[in-house]
KOLTORKE-721174 format. One record per residue (C-alpha): residue number from 0; chain; x, y, z. Coordinates in steps of 0.2 Angstrom, whole numbers, plus 5000, padded with zeros to 4 digits. Layout:
// residues N
{NUM,"A",{X,Y,Z}}
...
This chain:
// residues 315
{0,"A",{5031,4929,5019}}
{1,"A",{5030,4930,5038}}
{2,"A",{5025,4914,5047}}
{3,"A",{5024,4910,5065}}
{4,"A",{5017,4897,5077}}
{5,"A",{5007,4901,5092}}
{6,"A",{5005,4887,5106}}
{7,"A",{4988,4889,5114}}
{8,"A",{4993,4877,5128}}
{9,"A",{5005,4890,5135}}
{10,"A",{5001,4905,5146}}
{11,"A",{4992,4918,5136}}
{12,"A",{5004,4932,5140}}
{13,"A",{5019,4921,5133}}
{14,"A",{5010,4914,5117}}
{15,"A",{5017,4927,5104}}
{16,"A",{5035,4927,5102}}
{17,"A",{5040,4940,5088}}
{18,"A",{5057,4941,5080}}
{19,"A",{5064,4958,5078}}
{20,"A",{5058,4961,5061}}
{21,"A",{5040,4957,5066}}
{22,"A",{5041,4969,5081}}
{23,"A",{5046,4983,5069}}
{24,"A",{5032,4978,5057}}
{25,"A",{5020,4978,5072}}
{26,"A",{5025,4996,5077}}
{27,"A",{5023,5002,5060}}
{28,"A",{5006,4995,5057}}
{29,"A",{4999,5000,5074}}
{30,"A",{5005,5018,5070}}
{31,"A",{4996,5017,5054}}
{32,"A",{4980,5010,5062}}
{33,"A",{4980,5024,5076}}
{34,"A",{4982,5038,5064}}
{35,"A",{4969,5031,5052}}
{36,"A",{4956,5029,5066}}
{37,"A",{4961,5045,5074}}
{38,"A",{4965,5038,5091}}
{39,"A",{4983,5043,5093}}
{40,"A",{4988,5053,5109}}
{41,"A",{4973,5058,5120}}
{42,"A",{4961,5049,5109}}
{43,"A",{4966,5032,5117}}
{44,"A",{4956,5037,5132}}
{45,"A",{4941,5030,5122}}
{46,"A",{4948,5013,5125}}
{47,"A",{4940,5012,5142}}
{48,"A",{4935,4998,5154}}
{49,"A",{4918,4996,5146}}
{50,"A",{4927,4992,5129}}
{51,"A",{4940,4981,5136}}
{52,"A",{4927,4971,5145}}
{53,"A",{4920,4964,5129}}
{54,"A",{4937,4956,5124}}
{55,"A",{4940,4939,5131}}
{56,"A",{4953,4939,5145}}
{57,"A",{4965,4927,5136}}
{58,"A",{4965,4938,5121}}
{59,"A",{4968,4954,5132}}
{60,"A",{4983,4944,5140}}
{61,"A",{4990,4940,5123}}
{62,"A",{4989,4958,5119}}
{63,"A",{4998,4963,5135}}
{64,"A",{5012,4951,5131}}
{65,"A",{5013,4958,5113}}
{66,"A",{5013,4976,5120}}
{67,"A",{5028,4972,5131}}
{68,"A",{5038,4965,5117}}
{69,"A",{5034,4979,5105}}
{70,"A",{5036,4993,5119}}
{71,"A",{5018,4999,5115}}
{72,"A",{5004,5002,5127}}
{73,"A",{4990,4989,5128}}
{74,"A",{4978,5002,5123}}
{75,"A",{4987,5005,5107}}
{76,"A",{4987,4987,5103}}
{77,"A",{4968,4985,5107}}
{78,"A",{4964,4999,5096}}
{79,"A",{4974,4991,5082}}
{80,"A",{4965,4975,5084}}
{81,"A",{4948,4984,5083}}
{82,"A",{4953,4992,5067}}
{83,"A",{4939,4984,5057}}
{84,"A",{4926,4989,5069}}
{85,"A",{4931,5007,5068}}
{86,"A",{4935,5008,5049}}
{87,"A",{4926,4995,5040}}
{88,"A",{4923,5004,5024}}
{89,"A",{4941,5005,5020}}
{90,"A",{4940,4986,5020}}
{91,"A",{4933,4978,5004}}
{92,"A",{4935,4961,4998}}
{93,"A",{4929,4948,4985}}
{94,"A",{4926,4930,4991}}
{95,"A",{4918,4914,4984}}
{96,"A",{4916,4896,4986}}
{97,"A",{4918,4883,4972}}
{98,"A",{4914,4864,4973}}
{99,"A",{4927,4851,4971}}
{100,"A",{4927,4832,4973}}
{101,"A",{4937,4835,4989}}
{102,"A",{4926,4849,4996}}
{103,"A",{4924,4867,4992}}
{104,"A",{4938,4879,4988}}
{105,"A",{4937,4895,4998}}
{106,"A",{4944,4909,4989}}
{107,"A",{4947,4927,4994}}
{108,"A",{4954,4944,4989}}
{109,"A",{4957,4956,5003}}
{110,"A",{4955,4974,4997}}
{111,"A",{4961,4987,5009}}
{112,"A",{4966,5006,5008}}
{113,"A",{4983,5005,5015}}
{114,"A",{4999,5016,5014}}
{115,"A",{5014,5009,5004}}
{116,"A",{5005,4991,5003}}
{117,"A",{5010,4988,5020}}
{118,"A",{4996,4975,5023}}
{119,"A",{5003,4965,5008}}
{120,"A",{5021,4967,5013}}
{121,"A",{5018,4962,5031}}
{122,"A",{5006,4948,5029}}
{123,"A",{5008,4935,5043}}
{124,"A",{5002,4917,5042}}
{125,"A",{4999,4911,5060}}
{126,"A",{4998,4892,5064}}
{127,"A",{4989,4890,5081}}
{128,"A",{4992,4873,5089}}
{129,"A",{4986,4864,5105}}
{130,"A",{4969,4872,5104}}
{131,"A",{4954,4864,5112}}
{132,"A",{4947,4859,5095}}
{133,"A",{4964,4856,5086}}
{134,"A",{4975,4866,5074}}
{135,"A",{4969,4881,5064}}
{136,"A",{4978,4894,5053}}
{137,"A",{4975,4913,5051}}
{138,"A",{4981,4925,5038}}
{139,"A",{4983,4942,5046}}
{140,"A",{4997,4954,5051}}
{141,"A",{5010,4956,5066}}
{142,"A",{5001,4962,5082}}
{143,"A",{4984,4956,5077}}
{144,"A",{4977,4943,5089}}
{145,"A",{4960,4942,5081}}
{146,"A",{4956,4934,5064}}
{147,"A",{4948,4941,5048}}
{148,"A",{4953,4925,5037}}
{149,"A",{4956,4908,5043}}
{150,"A",{4954,4889,5041}}
{151,"A",{4952,4875,5054}}
{152,"A",{4958,4859,5047}}
{153,"A",{4944,4846,5045}}
{154,"A",{4931,4859,5051}}
{155,"A",{4928,4875,5042}}
{156,"A",{4935,4891,5034}}
{157,"A",{4930,4909,5038}}
{158,"A",{4933,4925,5029}}
{159,"A",{4925,4943,5032}}
{160,"A",{4920,4956,5020}}
{161,"A",{4914,4974,5024}}
{162,"A",{4896,4980,5023}}
{163,"A",{4886,4995,5029}}
{164,"A",{4869,4997,5036}}
{165,"A",{4860,5010,5046}}
{166,"A",{4857,4998,5061}}
{167,"A",{4863,5005,5077}}
{168,"A",{4881,5002,5082}}
{169,"A",{4882,4991,5098}}
{170,"A",{4894,4985,5111}}
{171,"A",{4895,4967,5105}}
{172,"A",{4908,4954,5103}}
{173,"A",{4922,4962,5091}}
{174,"A",{4921,4952,5075}}
{175,"A",{4939,4948,5073}}
{176,"A",{4940,4941,5091}}
{177,"A",{4923,4931,5087}}
{178,"A",{4930,4923,5072}}
{179,"A",{4946,4919,5081}}
{180,"A",{4936,4911,5095}}
{181,"A",{4925,4901,5083}}
{182,"A",{4941,4894,5074}}
{183,"A",{4948,4890,5091}}
{184,"A",{4934,4883,5100}}
{185,"A",{4920,4876,5088}}
{186,"A",{4920,4859,5082}}
{187,"A",{4908,4859,5067}}
{188,"A",{4902,4869,5052}}
{189,"A",{4884,4870,5058}}
{190,"A",{4889,4876,5076}}
{191,"A",{4901,4889,5068}}
{192,"A",{4886,4896,5057}}
{193,"A",{4875,4896,5072}}
{194,"A",{4887,4906,5083}}
{195,"A",{4892,4918,5069}}
{196,"A",{4874,4922,5065}}
{197,"A",{4867,4925,5083}}
{198,"A",{4881,4933,5093}}
{199,"A",{4879,4952,5095}}
{200,"A",{4893,4961,5086}}
{201,"A",{4897,4980,5086}}
{202,"A",{4896,4982,5067}}
{203,"A",{4890,4976,5050}}
{204,"A",{4899,4963,5040}}
{205,"A",{4898,4948,5028}}
{206,"A",{4905,4931,5032}}
{207,"A",{4908,4917,5020}}
{208,"A",{4909,4900,5029}}
{209,"A",{4914,4884,5020}}
{210,"A",{4915,4867,5027}}
{211,"A",{4922,4850,5022}}
{212,"A",{4908,4845,5009}}
{213,"A",{4901,4855,4995}}
{214,"A",{4884,4858,5004}}
{215,"A",{4893,4867,5017}}
{216,"A",{4895,4885,5010}}
{217,"A",{4885,4900,5016}}
{218,"A",{4886,4919,5016}}
{219,"A",{4880,4926,5033}}
{220,"A",{4874,4944,5031}}
{221,"A",{4876,4953,5048}}
{222,"A",{4872,4969,5057}}
{223,"A",{4875,4970,5075}}
{224,"A",{4859,4961,5080}}
{225,"A",{4852,4954,5063}}
{226,"A",{4857,4941,5051}}
{227,"A",{4852,4932,5035}}
{228,"A",{4859,4917,5026}}
{229,"A",{4863,4916,5008}}
{230,"A",{4867,4897,5004}}
{231,"A",{4878,4891,4990}}
{232,"A",{4869,4884,4975}}
{233,"A",{4878,4868,4969}}
{234,"A",{4892,4873,4980}}
{235,"A",{4894,4890,4972}}
{236,"A",{4892,4907,4981}}
{237,"A",{4900,4924,4979}}
{238,"A",{4901,4939,4991}}
{239,"A",{4908,4957,4989}}
{240,"A",{4902,4971,5000}}
{241,"A",{4883,4972,4997}}
{242,"A",{4868,4964,5007}}
{243,"A",{4857,4954,4995}}
{244,"A",{4845,4946,5007}}
{245,"A",{4845,4956,5023}}
{246,"A",{4833,4971,5023}}
{247,"A",{4844,4986,5023}}
{248,"A",{4840,5004,5023}}
{249,"A",{4857,5013,5024}}
{250,"A",{4855,5031,5030}}
{251,"A",{4874,5034,5025}}
{252,"A",{4878,5041,5008}}
{253,"A",{4894,5032,5003}}
{254,"A",{4891,5031,4985}}
{255,"A",{4908,5039,4981}}
{256,"A",{4917,5025,4991}}
{257,"A",{4927,5014,4978}}
{258,"A",{4923,4998,4987}}
{259,"A",{4904,5002,4987}}
{260,"A",{4905,5008,4969}}
{261,"A",{4914,4992,4962}}
{262,"A",{4905,4980,4973}}
{263,"A",{4891,4975,4961}}
{264,"A",{4902,4973,4946}}
{265,"A",{4914,4962,4956}}
{266,"A",{4900,4952,4962}}
{267,"A",{4892,4950,4945}}
{268,"A",{4909,4945,4937}}
{269,"A",{4912,4932,4950}}
{270,"A",{4896,4924,4948}}
{271,"A",{4898,4924,4929}}
{272,"A",{4915,4916,4931}}
{273,"A",{4907,4902,4942}}
{274,"A",{4893,4899,4930}}
{275,"A",{4904,4897,4915}}
{276,"A",{4918,4886,4922}}
{277,"A",{4924,4880,4939}}
{278,"A",{4942,4880,4946}}
{279,"A",{4950,4863,4947}}
{280,"A",{4966,4868,4956}}
{281,"A",{4972,4882,4967}}
{282,"A",{4981,4890,4952}}
{283,"A",{4964,4891,4944}}
{284,"A",{4957,4899,4959}}
{285,"A",{4970,4913,4957}}
{286,"A",{4965,4915,4939}}
{287,"A",{4947,4919,4945}}
{288,"A",{4953,4931,4959}}
{289,"A",{4965,4940,4947}}
{290,"A",{4952,4943,4934}}
{291,"A",{4953,4961,4928}}
{292,"A",{4935,4964,4934}}
{293,"A",{4937,4956,4951}}
{294,"A",{4955,4961,4957}}
{295,"A",{4957,4979,4963}}
{296,"A",{4972,4990,4963}}
{297,"A",{4970,4990,4982}}
{298,"A",{4970,4971,4983}}
{299,"A",{4983,4967,4997}}
{300,"A",{4981,4948,4999}}
{301,"A",{4975,4934,4989}}
{302,"A",{4971,4917,4997}}
{303,"A",{4964,4900,4994}}
{304,"A",{4958,4888,5008}}
{305,"A",{4951,4871,5008}}
{306,"A",{4944,4865,5025}}
{307,"A",{4943,4847,5021}}
{308,"A",{4962,4846,5018}}
{309,"A",{4967,4861,5029}}
{310,"A",{4977,4868,5015}}
{311,"A",{4981,4886,5015}}
{312,"A",{4989,4896,5000}}
{313,"A",{4993,4914,5001}}
{314,"A",{4999,4927,4988}}
């Protein structure tokens, strides 16, 4: 599995140093993203100044440095980093929190429609050091500056699942960059929940946030401007790809989408497992994630975080 360290104390354009293998993987992934989004060639003109203006300057500079290393344009890398915002319903996931004497386990399957399992093969674990609030770790892919899964040691863990509503798409803070910013700059679980709830974002999503004790576990249901909280009961809460509290009148027929079609079944099975037994170890968590009614054929990554210890385990 690929691993890299990024020093946030260094100049943004120089933070990411990719070996040749990671450069090749970045090029392959960006090509896949652009084809999937339909933004190759002249389509990149959609990445205009207005869109670039919503990305924090340091992250744009990191993208510029990566683009130079990989001999790609900055717009190509920006489009790749905004892949979730463009294509959220090829991105599924099942996640849950389970209590332990040392604080909650934060467990997650990442389900994504990807060619030749590239997102599994190219998984990158990035350790960010010398940040304003200390170290944090993300699980992602080469060329991706933002975060969809991460844990900040002694603070909190965050993972993202896809969802869809009929709310108007807006020009908010791209969700992958928002999660990265919270991991980097926020000191407490409560503040993380506040920011992830109230910041305007471009698209719908579901966020599982866990902290360092078993009372700190919540699913935030998000549309661009609305939110609702579904708090864990006795430290237990699950999430797949449905809104359960936030009022949602979807005008889009996506009933034939595999992620939508299986969401309820995965959600119910996860809750059933949590009610009948609790994982006592990281290995137990993978037994839950690998249950035949939870894991999908398109599961690309499995991971378990624990914010209280900072431990990260990825398969």
